[in-house]
C-alpha positions in Angstrom: 8.7 -24.8 -25.2 8.0 -21.8 -22.9 7.5 -18.4 -24.6 10.5 -16.0 -24.6 9.6 -13.2 -22.1 9.5 -9.7 -23.6 10.8 -7.0 -21.3 10.4 -3.2 -20.9 12.9 -0.9 -19.1 11.6 2.0 -17.2 14.2 4.8 -17.2 17.2 5.0 -19.5 19.8 6.0 -16.9 23.2 4.3 -16.4 21.9 1.2 -14.7 19.5 0.4 -17.6 22.5 -0.9 -19.6 23.1 -3.6 -17.0 19.4 -4.7 -17.3 19.3 -4.7 -21.1 22.5 -6.7 -21.3 21.5 -9.0 -18.5 18.1 -9.9 -20.1 19.7 -10.4 -23.5 22.3 -12.8 -21.9 19.4 -14.6 -20.1 17.6 -15.2 -23.4 14.8 -12.7 -23.0 14.0 -9.9 -25.4 14.0 -6.2 -24.5 11.4 -4.6 -26.7 10.8 -1.2 -25.1 12.4 1.5 -23.0 11.1 4.8 -21.6 12.5 8.0 -20.2 11.3 11.6 -20.1 14.7 12.7 -21.6 14.4 12.0 -25.4 18.2 11.8 -25.9 18.5 9.1 -23.3 15.8 7.0 -25.0 17.3 7.5 -28.4 20.8 6.5 -27.2 19.6 3.2 -25.8 17.3 2.4 -28.7 20.2 2.9 -31.1 22.8 1.1 -29.1 20.7 -2.0 -28.4 18.3 -1.9 -31.4 15.3 -1.7 -29.1 12.0 -1.7 -31.1 10.1 0.8 -29.0 11.1 4.0 -27.3 8.6 6.0 -25.1 8.6 9.2 -23.3 6.7 7.9 -20.3 6.1 4.7 -18.2 2.4 4.9 -19.0 3.0 4.6 -22.7 5.4 1.7 -22.2 3.0 -0.1 -19.8 0.2 0.2 -22.4 2.2 -2.1 -24.7 0.4 -5.4 -24.3 3.3 -7.4 -25.7 5.4 -6.6 -22.6 5.4 -9.4 -20.0 7.6 -7.8 -17.4 9.6 -4.6 -16.6 12.7 -3.5 -14.8 12.3 -0.2 -12.8 15.6 1.6 -13.1 14.5 5.1 -12.1 15.8 7.3 -9.3 14.8 5.8 -5.9 12.0 8.2 -5.2 10.0 6.9 -8.2 10.4 3.2 -7.6 7.1 2.8 -5.7 5.1 4.8 -8.2 6.3 2.9 -11.2 6.1 -0.5 -9.5 2.5 0.0 -8.6 1.6 1.2 -12.1 3.4 -1.8 -13.7 1.7 -4.3 -11.4 -1.7 -2.7 -12.1 -0.9 -3.1 -15.8 -0.4 -6.8 -15.3 3.4 -6.9 -15.6 5.9 -8.8 -13.6 8.4 -6.4 -12.0 12.0 -6.3 -11.0 12.9 -3.1 -9.2 16.3 -1.7 -8.5 17.4 -1.1 -4.9 16.4 0.3 -2.6 12.9 -1.1 -3.1 11.2 2.1 -1.8 11.8 5.3 0.2 10.2 4.0 3.3 8.5 1.0 4.9 4.9 2.1 4.1 5.8 2.3 0.4 7.5 -1.1 0.5 4.4 -2.6 2.1 2.1 -1.1 -0.5 4.3 -2.7 -3.2 4.2 -6.1 -1.6 0.4 -5.9 -1.2 0.0 -4.8 -4.8 2.0 -7.8 -6.1 -0.2 -10.2 -4.1 -3.4 -8.6 -5.4 -2.1 -8.6 -9.0 -0.8 -12.2 -8.8 2.5 -11.1 -10.3 6.1 -11.5 -9.4 7.7 -8.5 -7.6 11.5 -9.2 -7.4 14.0 -6.9 -5.7 17.1 -6.6 -7.9 19.6 -7.2 -5.0 22.4 -8.4 -7.3 24.9 -9.1 -4.6 23.1 -12.1 -3.2 23.2 -13.6 -6.6 27.0 -13.7 -6.6 28.1 -17.3 -6.9 30.2 -17.0 -3.7 27.1 -15.8 -1.7 25.0 -18.6 -3.2 27.6 -21.2 -2.3 27.7 -20.0 1.3 23.9 -20.2 1.4 24.1 -23.8 0.1 26.6 -24.7 2.8 24.4 -23.2 5.5 21.4 -25.0 4.2 23.4 -28.3 4.3 24.3 -27.6 8.0 28.0 -27.3 7.2 28.2 -23.9 9.0 26.4 -25.0 12.1 24.6 -22.3 14.0 25.1 -18.9 12.4 25.2 -16.5 15.4 26.9 -13.4 14.1 27.9 -11.6 10.9 29.9 -8.5 10.1 30.0 -6.6 6.8 31.6 -3.4 5.6 32.5 -1.2 2.6 34.7 1.9 3.2 35.3 4.4 0.4 37.8 7.0 1.5 36.6 9.4 -1.1 33.7 8.0 -3.0 30.7 10.4 -3.0 28.9 9.8 -6.4 27.7 12.8 -8.5 28.0 15.2 -5.6 25.2 17.7 -5.6 22.9 15.6 -7.9 20.2 13.1 -7.1 22.5 10.6 -5.3 23.2 13.2 -2.6 19.6 14.7 -2.4 17.6 12.9 0.3 14.2 13.5 -1.3 15.3 11.7 -4.4 17.7 9.0 -3.1 16.4 8.4 0.5 19.9 8.5 1.9 23.6 8.2 1.3 26.0 5.3 1.4 23.7 3.3 3.6 21.1 3.3 0.7 23.6 3.2 -2.1 26.1 0.5 -1.1 25.2 -0.5 2.4 22.0 -2.1 1.2 24.1 -4.5 -0.9 26.1 -5.6 2.1 23.2 -5.9 4.5 21.1 -7.9 2.0 23.8 -10.4 0.9 25.0 -10.9 4.5 21.4 -11.4 5.7 20.8 -13.8 2.8 23.8 -15.9 3.7 22.7 -16.0 7.4 19.4 -17.6 6.3 17.2 -14.4 6.3 16.4 -14.4 10.1 13.6 -11.9 11.0 15.1 -8.5 12.1 13.6 -7.3 15.4 15.8 -4.4 16.6 18.4 -1.9 15.2 20.9 0.4 16.8 22.6 2.7 14.4 24.3 6.1 13.8 24.8 8.1 10.7 27.3 11.0 10.1 27.7 13.8 7.6 31.2 15.2 7.7 32.3 15.6 4.1 30.9 17.2 0.9 28.7 19.9 2.4 30.9 22.5 0.8 30.5 20.9 -2.7 33.1 23.1 -4.4 35.9 22.4 -1.9 35.3 18.6 -1.5 38.6 16.9 -2.2 38.6 13.7 -4.2 40.5 12.0 -7.0 37.6 11.5 -9.3 33.8 11.3 -9.2 31.6 8.6 -10.8 28.0 9.3 -11.7 29.0 12.5 -13.4 30.8 15.7 -12.2 29.8 17.6 -9.1 27.1 20.2 -9.2 28.4 23.2 -7.1 24.8 24.6 -6.9 23.3 21.2 -5.9 22.4 19.5 -2.7 24.3 17.4 -0.2 21.9 16.5 2.6 22.6 12.8 3.2 25.0 10.9 5.4 28.6 10.0 4.3 29.1 7.3 7.0 26.9 4.8 8.8 27.4 2.1 11.4 24.8 -0.2 12.8 24.1 -3.3 14.9 21.1 -5.4 14.0 19.4 -8.0 16.2 17.3 -10.9 14.8 14.5 -13.0 16.2 16.6 -16.1 16.5 19.3 -14.4 18.6 21.8 -13.8 15.8 23.3 -10.4 15.2 24.9 -8.3 12.4 27.3 -5.3 12.5 27.7 -2.9 9.6 30.1 -0.2 8.6 29.8 1.8 5.3 31.1 5.1 4.0 31.3 7.3 1.0 34.0 9.4 2.6 36.2 8.9 5.6 39.8 9.6 6.8 40.9 5.9 6.8 42.0 3.3 4.3 39.7 2.1 1.5 38.3 -1.3 2.4 36.8 -3.5 -0.3 33.3 -4.8 0.4 33.2 -7.9 2.6 30.8 -10.1 4.5 31.9 -12.4 7.3 29.5 -15.1 8.5 30.3 -16.8 11.8 29.0 -20.3 12.4 29.9 -22.5 15.3 31.2 -25.2 12.9 32.6 -23.1 10.0 32.9 -19.4 9.3 33.0 -17.8 5.9 34.3 -14.6 4.3 33.1 -13.3 1.0 34.9 -10.3 -0.6 36.4 -9.3 -3.9 39.1 -11.9 -3.6 36.5 -14.7 -3.4 35.3 -17.2 -0.8 37.3 -18.3 2.2 36.2 -20.8 4.9 37.5 -21.0 8.5 37.1 -24.1 10.6 38.8 -27.2 12.1 40.2 -30.3 10.5 41.1 -33.1 13.0 43.1 -31.5 15.7 44.1 -28.5 13.6 42.7 -25.1 12.7 42.0 -24.9 9.0 41.6 -22.1 6.4 40.3 -23.0 2.9 40.0 -21.0 -0.2 37.1 -22.5 -2.0 37.1 -23.1 -5.7 33.9 -24.4 -7.4 31.9 -24.3 -10.6 30.3 -20.9 -10.6 28.5 -21.4 -13.8 25.8 -23.4 -12.1 24.4 -20.3 -10.3 22.0 -17.9 -12.0 22.5 -14.2 -11.9 19.5 -11.9 -11.1 18.3 -11.5 -14.6 18.6 -15.2 -15.4 16.7 -15.9 -12.2 13.9 -13.4 -13.0 13.5 -14.8 -16.5 13.3 -18.3 -15.2 10.6 -17.2 -12.7 8.5 -15.7 -15.5 9.2 -18.4 -18.1 9.3 -21.6 -16.0 7.5 -20.7 -12.8 10.7 -20.9 -10.7 10.0 -19.6 -7.2 11.5 -16.1 -6.8 14.4 -16.2 -4.3 14.4 -12.4 -3.8 10.7 -11.4 -3.5 9.2 -8.1 -2.4 8.9 -9.4 1.2 12.7 -9.6 1.3 12.9 -6.0 0.1 10.5 -5.0 2.8 12.6 -6.6 5.5 15.7 -4.8 4.3 13.7 -1.5 4.1 12.7 -2.0 7.8 16.4 -2.4 8.7 17.5 0.7 6.7 14.7 2.9 8.1 15.5 1.5 11.6 19.1 2.6 11.3 18.0 6.2 10.4 15.4 6.3 13.1 17.9 5.0 15.7 20.4 7.6 14.7 17.8 10.4 15.1 16.7 9.1 18.5 20.1 8.1 19.7 18.7 4.8 20.9 17.9 1.3 19.7 14.6 0.9 17.9 12.3 -2.1 17.5 11.3 -3.3 14.1 
């Protein structure tokens, strides 16, 4: 019987709970967590009965019993911690975005190859059963040629922790494009079959929240606003991505906009069948005989692994990682391309 993987968690912020609970559900054992804030470590150690709490990633990575780690730190620290973990001989799952820029992402992919360890991007949305089902249908040829996709997520008033690290570019790397847009782009790209991106045209806007005290909202997740903080990221982004195979993707995402809230959605257009994935589930659009058909698909969702179950299987059973660092690099190229296109007011090649 394969050995039960032992995990460490780097950073004890809010997302660490998801990883601790995910690994426990997957049958792995979380034996360590670190954070420079002692109270944060103490809270997680007490809540989840974790054996070891450390003040630094270096202390955690020195624990030879740890097989793999999740990097749950602010975005600006992902690359540093991933490189240190790989050098210490650990498999790694890193939260999104993988890095702050393409050069960092490349260095992480190269380091994983050199170490011979798994580097998995924690893009949880592609592991939704509905997304995996669409991927299966495409692989079976049921969708035909996938030639275009559209995705979006509009929050009318949804800036997180205004004035803190989410809205500070040097720590986050960007606004809603980095926070929620990456989910949409990745899962939609995954359902398209991961064609190679070659060009991007995009535009970002910053219209809300610059006056932190006067920003009007009905609530704020990720903690209350910091009136003395920073808001130097976008609040809305739109983009058009071209792929090597001729397919295209359009994107719209916002933290704040004067329009209706829109739940996250992905639309995949195939010449045989189209699909829509959103919070309501999976819907297919096609033809049946001489009629136009729309189907709401119900299926056994328990057969699909979530991201933590998948990572554990990769470590424990040698399952091929379906969300490797190379995928994170491709998404990083798209994200950085959108920002570059906005700055240049022109399409950019990837």
